[in-house]
TORLO-837706 format. One line per 10 residues: number of its first residue (from 1); their letters; for each residue x, y, z of C-alpha. Coordinates in steps of 0.1 Angstrom, whole numbers, plus 5000, padded with zeros to 4 digits. Layout:
BEGIN
NUM) A) X/Y/Z; ...
end
This chain:
BEGIN
1) MDALRILGEL) 5417/8901/5110; 5402/8874/5096; 5421/8850/5119; 5415/8874/5149; 5375/8876/5141; 5373/8835/5140; 5397/8832/5171; 5376/8860/5186; 5347/8838/5184; 5362/8807/5187
11) IHTTLVFSTA) 5368/8821/5223; 5334/8837/5227; 5322/8799/5216; 5339/8778/5246; 5323/8803/5270; 5292/8799/5260; 5298/8760/5257; 5313/8763/5293; 5287/8786/5316; 5265/8760/5321
21) LIFTAMGGIF) 5295/8732/5329; 5304/8759/5361; 5277/8758/5369; 5272/8723/5371; 5306/8716/5381; 5303/8741/5413; 5268/8722/5423; 5285/8686/5424; 5314/8702/5446; 5295/8715/5472
31) SERSGVVNIG) 5278/8682/5475; 5303/8664/5473; 5331/8680/5497; 5304/8681/5519; 5306/8639/5513; 5275/8631/5491; 5282/8618/5456; 5260/8634/5433; 5255/8612/5404; 5225/8635/5394
41) LEGLMISGAF) 5239/8663/5381; 5222/8653/5346; 5187/8654/5361; 5198/8685/5378; 5200/8702/5344; 5177/8684/5328; 5148/8700/5358; 5169/8732/5355; 5161/8736/5317; 5124/8725/5317
51) ASAVAAWYAE) 5115/8747/5345; 5133/8777/5329; 5115/8768/5298; 5079/8763/5311; 5087/8799/5336; 5100/8815/5307; 5074/8810/5282; 5041/8815/5306; 5059/8854/5319; 5057/8857/5286
61) QAGFVDGAPW) 5024/8849/5275; 5017/8867/5308; 5032/8899/5295; 5067/8900/5315; 5083/8897/5285; 5113/8919/5297; 5116/8900/5328; 5108/8861/5317; 5149/8854/5316; 5155/8859/5351
71) IGLLAAILVS) 5119/8845/5357; 5131/8813/5349; 5161/8815/5365; 5147/8813/5392; 5122/8782/5386; 5154/8768/5375; 5167/8773/5409; 5136/8763/5429; 5126/8733/5402; 5164/8715/5407
81) MLVSLIHAVA) 5166/8722/5443; 5131/8702/5452; 5146/8672/5430; 5179/8678/5447; 5155/8671/5479; 5148/8639/5464; 5185/8625/5464; 5192/8646/5497; 5164/8622/5518; 5175/8587/5505
91) SITFKADQVV) 5212/8592/5504; 5213/8614/5536; 5179/8608/5565; 5178/8573/5546; 5210/8564/5541; 5206/8549/5507; 5226/8542/5482; 5242/8576/5468; 5253/8561/5436; 5220/8546/5432
101) SGVVINFLAA) 5200/8571/5442; 5219/8599/5417; 5211/8576/5389; 5173/8577/5398; 5176/8614/5398; 5190/8611/5364; 5158/8588/5353; 5135/8603/5370; 5140/8637/5357; 5150/8628/5319
111) GFTVYLVKIL) 5109/8609/5321; 5089/8634/5342; 5097/8663/5321; 5093/8650/5287; 5062/8634/5299; 5050/8672/5315; 5059/8688/5283; 5038/8667/5262; 5009/8676/5285; 5015/8715/5288
121) FAGSGQTETL) 5022/8719/5253; 4993/8696/5236; 5018/8663/5234; 5043/8679/5215; 5080/8669/5223; 5091/8701/5231; 5084/8734/5250; 5069/8764/5227; 5101/8784/5216; 5110/8813/5237
131) NAVFHNVAIP) 5114/8851/5222; 5126/8867/5252; 5158/8850/5260; 5187/8864/5271; 5217/8881/5245; 5252/8894/5248; 5258/8919/5272; 5290/8939/5262; 5312/8957/5288; 5320/8996/5281
141) GLASVPLLGY) 5354/9002/5275; 5365/8966/5273; 5342/8953/5242; 5366/8972/5219; 5397/8957/5226; 5410/8935/5199; 5405/8897/5202; 5393/8894/5238; 5364/8926/5233; 5344/8896/5221
151) GVFTAYPTTY) 5360/8866/5227; 5354/8874/5267; 5337/8909/5269; 5307/8900/5253; 5287/8878/5269; 5256/8863/5281; 5248/8877/5313; 5250/8839/5329; 5282/8835/5319; 5293/8869/5339
161) LALAAVALGW) 5272/8852/5362; 5291/8821/5366; 5326/8834/5366; 5311/8848/5401; 5299/8816/5407; 5336/8808/5408; 5351/8834/5428; 5322/8838/5454; 5324/8802/5458; 5361/8797/5463
171) YVMFKTPFGL) 5360/8825/5487; 5331/8808/5510; 5344/8771/5508; 5380/8782/5517; 5378/8809/5534; 5348/8811/5557; 5337/8792/5593; 5306/8777/5568; 5327/8764/5541; 5349/8750/5567
181) RLRAVGEHPG) 5324/8728/5584; 5311/8717/5547; 5348/8706/5539; 5351/8688/5578; 5321/8667/5568; 5332/8657/5540; 5364/8649/5549; 5359/8632/5588; 5318/8638/5592; 5325/8625/5629
191) AADTLGVNVT) 5358/8647/5641; 5327/8678/5631; 5305/8662/5646; 5328/8661/5680; 5329/8698/5676; 5296/8710/5677; 5289/8705/5635; 5251/8693/5625; 5266/8666/5600; 5235/8663/5586
201) RMRYIGVLLS) 5225/8699/5579; 5263/8701/5565; 5255/8677/5539; 5214/8690/5533; 5234/8719/5527; 5257/8706/5497; 5234/8686/5481; 5203/8718/5482; 5229/8740/5470; 5248/8713/5442
211) GALGGLGGAT) 5205/8715/5428; 5208/8750/5426; 5237/8759/5405; 5227/8725/5385; 5193/8740/5379; 5209/8775/5369; 5231/8755/5346; 5205/8739/5324; 5183/8768/5327; 5218/8784/5307
221) ITLTTTSNFS) 5217/8758/5281; 5173/8774/5275; 5177/8808/5274; 5206/8810/5256; 5210/8786/5231; 5184/8760/5221; 5158/8791/5232; 5132/8760/5243; 5134/8725/5258; 5130/8692/5247
231) HNTISGQGFI) 5143/8650/5255; 5177/8664/5243; 5185/8696/5250; 5209/8687/5277; 5222/8656/5261; 5252/8645/5287; 5260/8678/5300; 5259/8667/5336; 5283/8638/5329; 5308/8662/5310
241) ALAAMIFGKW) 5302/8681/5344; 5309/8653/5368; 5343/8648/5347; 5356/8684/5354; 5344/8688/5389; 5365/8654/5391; 5394/8666/5366; 5394/8696/5388; 5402/8679/5417; 5367/8689/5435
251) HPFGALGAAI) 5384/8725/5433; 5361/8757/5418; 5391/8769/5403; 5401/8737/5387; 5369/8728/5377; 5369/8764/5361; 5400/8752/5337; 5382/8717/5337; 5348/8732/5315; 5362/8759/5301
261) FFGFAQAIRN) 5384/8731/5282; 5349/8709/5276; 5334/8738/5262; 5365/8744/5240; 5363/8706/5227; 5327/8715/5219; 5336/8749/5200; 5360/8731/5184; 5332/8708/5174; 5313/8737/5161
271) FVQLFPVSQA) 5346/8749/5139; 5357/8723/5119; 5328/8726/5102; 5337/8754/5083; 5368/8740/5072; 5373/8720/5040; 5390/8689/5061; 5357/8683/5078; 5343/8668/5044; 5365/8640/5050
281) IPMEFIYMLP) 5356/8630/5086; 5320/8618/5093; 5298/8644/5110; 5293/8613/5139; 5332/8616/5145; 5328/8653/5149; 5300/8650/5176; 5317/8621/5193; 5352/8647/5201; 5337/8667/5237
291) YILTILVLAG) 5328/8627/5249; 5357/8607/5239; 5375/8639/5257; 5355/8633/5283; 5367/8599/5290; 5403/8603/5283; 5403/8635/5305; 5388/8607/5330; 5405/8581/5324; 5441/8601/5324
301) AVGRAYPPAS) 5423/8615/5360; 5428/8579/5378; 5449/8579/5404; 5456/8617/5405; 5424/8627/5419; 5415/8624/5458; 5379/8633/5459; 5373/8639/5503; 5380/8610/5523; 5340/8605/5534
311) LGEPYDPGKR) 5326/8608/5501; 5301/8586/5495; 5293/8571/5527; 5271/8575/5552; 5273/8596/5587; 5263/8570/5620; 5264/8592/5650; 5262/8559/5669; 5296/8548/5649; 5314/8580/5652
end
């Protein structure tokens, strides 16, 4: 029974760490399927984590304790969409280098959010700790199933939302006219344009969706595991989500599998510390594990993952 309990906790922790990666990787898919490189996923997560922490805390102070986490999620979506709009304007309208624009988003979000935290919270390096955060929700009937009951069917609401986002994202992208147009402007924008598809509008929508989903990814961390925001709340999760998107070959279900793999790597990092062998391993090496796996996976994926044909190429209607 102890082994089943530990395994169930490992599965549960894997899903907890995977949730933010699933949201953010899905956001990256929508942006890059439209042809816009989005290196700024880290910045979008930072923006969402900050906005959710601040909005939820002020909601608590106003007496909206029960609704505070949901208000935080909404704030994360709106603020991260606003940040992603900067990337869209720079890379789509002004045809700036998309990689450089994404890097700027990362630096801007990292610096500006810490600056705002110090202003809003009397010079503190982090927000106040939230009391109103998400808690595990057990699915009636399924939560009592051995192993999977706690591992899968007792999870945060954001985990259920992330899994629903994957299914919905797959349906929208591959089963609707909108998804066909989005993929068309990422593969051959000139051909899509000749058929009446507004390339600029579709790419804007793709980038804004990446902002919304990236914001949800950042908010998930704040509203489930850390309960506050500081400069190291995200700590590279956006880049791991970027790796999950590439490893998943820009497909929602592929990204889901990759995100769970990276979430498992982070969960293992925590569980290794429960066993005596961890005493012989420096803690720094244990905490490096998820990032080492990210590098190894990306190195193995080179040459096997094929991005959208026009990814990173600004579209000029006059040169189609």
